C-alpha positions as CSV (number, residue, x, y, z in Angstrom):
1,M,23.4,94.7,142.5
2,V,24.2,91.5,144.7
3,K,27.7,89.4,144.8
4,I,27.6,85.9,145.7
5,K,30.9,84.0,146.0
6,S,32.0,80.6,146.1
7,F,35.7,80.1,147.0
8,D,37.7,77.1,145.8
9,V,39.0,76.0,149.3
10,G,39.5,72.3,148.5
11,S,37.1,69.7,149.7
12,G,34.8,72.6,152.2
13,D,33.0,75.4,151.7
14,T,33.0,79.0,152.1
15,F,30.4,81.2,150.6
16,Y,29.3,84.8,151.0
17,I,26.5,87.0,149.7
18,R,27.0,90.8,149.6
19,H,23.4,91.6,149.5
20,G,21.8,94.7,147.9
21,S,20.3,95.7,151.3
22,D,22.1,96.5,154.4
23,N,23.1,93.3,154.9
24,F,26.4,90.6,154.2
25,T,26.3,87.0,154.9
26,V,28.7,84.5,154.9
27,I,27.9,80.8,154.5
28,D,30.5,78.3,156.3
29,C,34.0,78.7,156.1
30,N,37.2,76.4,155.5
31,L,40.2,78.9,155.8
32,I,42.6,76.6,154.2
33,D,46.1,78.2,155.1
34,S,47.3,79.0,151.8
35,R,44.5,81.4,151.4
36,R,43.2,82.3,155.0
37,K,44.2,85.8,155.4
38,E,43.4,86.7,151.6
39,I,39.4,85.1,151.9
40,V,39.2,86.9,155.3
41,N,40.8,90.1,153.9
42,E,38.4,90.4,151.3
43,I,35.0,89.5,153.4
44,I,35.9,92.3,155.7
45,S,36.6,94.6,152.9
46,E,33.1,93.6,151.0
47,S,31.4,93.9,154.4
48,N,32.5,97.2,156.2
49,D,29.9,99.1,154.7
50,K,27.0,96.9,155.8
51,G,24.9,97.3,159.1
52,I,24.4,93.6,159.6
53,R,26.8,90.9,159.3
54,R,25.6,86.9,159.9
55,F,27.6,83.7,159.9
56,I,25.2,80.9,159.1
57,S,26.8,77.5,159.8
58,T,25.1,74.8,158.1
59,H,26.7,72.0,160.2
60,P,29.8,71.4,163.0
61,D,32.2,69.7,160.4
62,E,35.7,70.9,160.3
63,D,35.5,71.4,156.7
64,H,32.5,74.3,157.2
65,F,34.2,76.0,160.3
66,H,37.8,75.6,159.8
67,G,39.6,78.6,160.9
68,I,36.1,80.3,162.1
69,E,38.4,81.3,165.2
70,Y,40.4,83.5,162.8
71,L,38.0,85.1,161.4
72,H,36.1,86.0,164.5
73,K,39.7,87.5,165.9
74,K,39.7,89.8,162.6
75,Q,35.9,90.8,162.4
76,E,34.0,89.7,165.3
77,I,31.2,87.6,164.6
78,I,28.1,89.0,166.0
79,N,25.3,87.2,164.7
80,F,25.7,83.2,164.5
81,Y,23.1,81.2,162.6
82,C,23.1,77.4,163.0
83,V,20.9,74.5,163.5
84,K,20.6,73.7,167.4
85,N,22.4,70.9,168.0
86,S,25.1,69.7,170.9
87,A,27.6,67.9,168.8
88,V,30.7,66.4,170.3
89,K,34.2,65.6,169.1
90,D,36.5,63.1,170.1
91,E,39.1,65.7,168.9
92,E,38.3,69.5,169.9
93,T,40.1,71.8,167.5
94,D,40.3,75.3,167.8
95,S,37.9,75.9,165.1
96,F,35.4,73.5,166.7
97,K,35.7,75.1,170.2
98,K,34.9,78.6,168.5
99,Y,32.1,76.9,166.8
100,C,30.7,75.6,170.1
101,E,31.5,79.0,172.0
102,L,28.8,81.0,169.4
103,R,26.8,77.9,168.8
104,D,26.0,78.3,173.0
105,S,26.0,81.8,173.3
106,E,23.6,84.5,172.7
107,K,24.7,85.6,169.3
108,A,23.3,82.5,168.1
109,F,19.9,82.2,165.9
110,Y,18.7,78.4,165.6
111,L,17.6,77.9,162.5
112,Y,14.5,75.8,161.4
113,K,11.7,75.4,158.3
114,G,10.0,78.9,158.2
115,C,11.9,80.2,160.6
116,S,12.0,84.1,160.5
117,R,14.2,87.2,162.0
118,K,14.2,91.0,161.5
119,W,16.6,91.6,158.3
120,L,17.0,88.0,157.4
121,N,13.6,87.5,155.8
122,K,11.8,90.4,157.6
123,N,11.7,94.2,156.5
124,D,11.5,97.0,158.5
125,D,11.8,101.1,158.5
126,E,15.5,100.8,159.6
127,R,16.7,98.4,156.5
128,G,15.7,95.8,154.1
129,A,15.8,92.0,154.5
130,A,18.5,89.8,152.9
131,G,16.1,87.6,151.5
132,I,17.4,84.5,152.7
133,N,14.5,81.7,154.2
134,I,15.1,78.3,155.6
135,L,13.3,75.2,153.5
136,W,14.7,72.7,156.4
137,P,15.1,71.0,158.7
138,V,11.5,70.4,160.1
139,T,12.8,70.0,163.9
140,D,9.9,67.5,164.7
141,N,10.3,65.1,161.9
142,D,11.6,61.3,162.9
143,E,14.6,61.4,160.4
144,F,15.6,64.9,161.3
145,Q,15.7,63.4,165.0
146,V,17.8,60.7,164.0
147,A,20.4,62.6,162.2
148,L,20.3,64.9,165.4
149,D,21.0,62.3,167.8
150,E,23.5,60.8,165.6
151,C,25.5,64.3,165.8
152,N,25.3,65.0,169.4
153,D,26.3,61.3,170.0
154,G,29.5,62.3,168.1
155,G,28.7,60.9,164.8
156,S,28.3,62.7,161.4
157,P,26.6,66.1,161.7
158,N,26.1,65.8,158.1
159,N,22.3,65.3,157.7
160,I,21.3,68.4,160.1
161,S,22.2,70.8,157.3
162,P,19.6,73.2,156.8
163,I,18.7,73.8,153.2
164,I,18.7,77.8,152.6
165,S,16.8,79.8,149.8
166,Y,18.1,83.2,148.9
167,D,15.6,84.9,146.7
168,L,16.3,88.2,144.7
169,N,13.0,90.1,143.8
170,D,12.5,89.5,140.1
171,G,15.9,87.9,139.6
172,V,18.2,85.0,140.9
173,K,16.7,82.4,143.2
174,V,19.9,80.3,145.0
175,L,19.7,76.9,146.7
176,W,22.4,75.8,149.1
177,F,22.0,71.9,151.0
178,G,24.9,72.2,153.3
179,D,26.2,68.3,153.4
180,L,22.9,66.4,153.1
181,E,23.3,63.4,152.1
182,Y,21.3,60.9,149.5
183,Y,20.3,58.3,151.5
184,F,18.8,60.9,153.9
185,M,16.9,63.2,151.3
186,E,15.4,60.0,149.5
187,R,14.0,59.1,153.0
188,I,12.3,62.7,153.2
189,K,11.5,63.8,149.6
190,D,8.0,62.3,149.6
191,D,7.0,64.4,152.3
192,Y,8.5,67.7,151.5
193,S,8.7,69.6,147.9
194,M,11.1,72.0,146.8
195,P,10.6,75.4,145.4
196,E,11.9,76.3,141.6
197,A,15.4,77.7,141.6
198,D,17.9,79.2,139.2
199,I,20.9,77.7,140.8
200,V,21.9,75.4,142.9
201,F,25.1,74.6,145.1
202,A,24.8,70.5,145.2
203,P,25.3,68.9,148.4
204,H,28.0,67.5,150.0
205,H,30.2,69.5,147.8
206,G,29.0,67.9,144.5
207,R,29.5,64.3,145.3
208,L,27.7,61.3,144.6
209,S,26.8,60.8,148.2
210,G,25.2,64.4,148.0
211,A,23.1,63.6,145.0
212,V,19.9,65.5,144.6
213,P,17.0,63.3,144.6
214,E,15.7,63.3,141.0
215,K,12.1,64.2,142.4
216,W,13.6,67.4,143.7
217,L,15.3,67.9,141.1
218,E,12.0,67.9,138.7
219,Q,10.4,70.4,140.9
220,I,13.5,72.6,141.6
221,D,14.2,72.5,138.0
222,P,17.3,74.4,138.0
223,Q,19.5,76.3,135.4
224,I,22.8,75.9,136.7
225,I,24.1,73.2,139.4
226,I,27.5,74.3,140.7
227,L,29.7,71.6,142.2
228,G,32.3,72.0,144.7
229,T,35.8,70.9,145.3
230,A,36.0,66.9,145.1
231,P,38.0,64.3,143.6
232,S,36.3,63.9,140.0
233,A,35.8,60.2,140.7
234,E,33.4,61.0,143.7
235,L,31.5,63.8,141.7
236,K,27.7,63.7,140.6
237,Y,27.7,65.3,137.4
238,F,23.9,65.7,136.9
239,G,24.1,65.0,133.0
240,N,21.0,66.4,132.1
241,Y,21.6,69.8,133.6
242,N,24.0,72.5,133.0
243,T,26.8,72.4,135.9
244,I,30.1,74.2,136.8
245,T,32.7,72.5,138.5
246,Q,34.7,74.2,140.9
247,N,37.4,72.0,140.4
248,S,38.0,73.5,136.9
249,A,36.4,77.1,137.2
250,K,38.1,77.6,141.2
251,D,37.1,80.8,142.7
252,I,33.1,81.3,141.0
253,T,31.7,84.9,141.5
254,L,27.9,85.7,140.7
255,I,26.9,89.2,139.8
256,C,23.3,89.3,140.2
257,D,21.7,92.6,138.4
258,G,17.9,92.1,138.2
259,N,17.2,89.1,136.2
260,Q,20.5,88.7,135.0
261,V,23.4,86.9,136.8
262,H,26.9,87.4,135.0
263,I,29.1,84.9,135.8
264,Y,33.1,84.8,136.7
265,S,35.5,82.0,137.2
266,S,39.1,82.7,138.9
267,D,40.8,80.4,136.2
268,I,41.6,82.1,133.1
269,N,41.3,78.7,130.9
270,Y,37.8,77.8,132.0
271,G,36.4,79.8,128.9
272,L,32.7,81.1,127.8
273,R,30.1,78.6,128.7
274,K,27.5,77.6,125.8
275,Y,24.5,77.6,127.7
276,L,25.0,81.0,129.2
277,T,24.6,84.2,127.1
278,D,27.4,86.2,126.0
279,K,27.0,89.8,127.3
280,N,30.7,91.0,126.6
281,K,31.0,91.8,130.2
282,S,34.3,92.8,131.1
283,D,36.4,90.9,133.2
284,I,36.7,91.8,137.3
285,N,39.0,91.1,139.9
286,D,37.5,88.6,141.6
287,G,37.6,86.4,137.9
288,Y,37.5,86.0,134.3
289,Y,33.5,86.4,132.4
290,I,31.9,83.1,131.6
291,G,28.6,83.9,130.6
292,T,25.3,85.6,131.4
293,L,22.5,83.5,133.1
294,I,19.1,85.3,132.3
295,T,16.8,84.0,135.1
296,R,13.2,83.1,134.5
297,R,10.5,85.1,135.9
298,R,8.5,83.4,138.3
299,K,4.6,84.3,139.4
């Protein structure tokens, strides 16, 4: 079984994937003071028996790497993944300094569309792959180059975010978009198509500013879109799609078992979702059962 968890950490992102293979992946972190110790202890506990641990940073913004120096102190980050950049900040926090240290070190592996690496998406006789593939960026794309220049000049790094795909054989397919912005995706939508997926973590925490273009949504045809924590007035609710809002659900845990994804919310009041199948699963330490998604069988 595979466990995917999204923590409620305010206006920021913290995810992990406990893979069925000998892999463990953290995607971004916003280790707010009130939850820092709790979250890091859980990451350590869930990953201690895994031979490969990696940290994927979608982009150099404080709400996506805040507290990374604390995580590194408690459990050394030995595999660091990011889009190659030379971002600078007027104010260099301890977290940004640690990000730069990892980004510019021999521990770094730079992400781009179609990149491959042993155990990220390549098996060998030692262990299976994590099932993670990178769908974007295309580094010689003109729009990406403009976004990268802006980031490297001290501007917004949002649009250097990669699009990350996790694909469980004969099971769930999940997409992350970092903080890609709507206007940027609109400019590249006709040049790059998206694969079908079951679950999407909405860009930019589900804000209107990160709305996925309709053309891509039609291609992805998601069964669920998960909106991050952001002010309700700023959220894009994707009215034609089933959604889970982290504002209400708090921590969200996906237990992936074959073509079934059992979903849990840490808020006892969130309740069963009508669009999910009720498999009468018991509550777990991570939360309260809200239903099961039966994923589509894809060719």
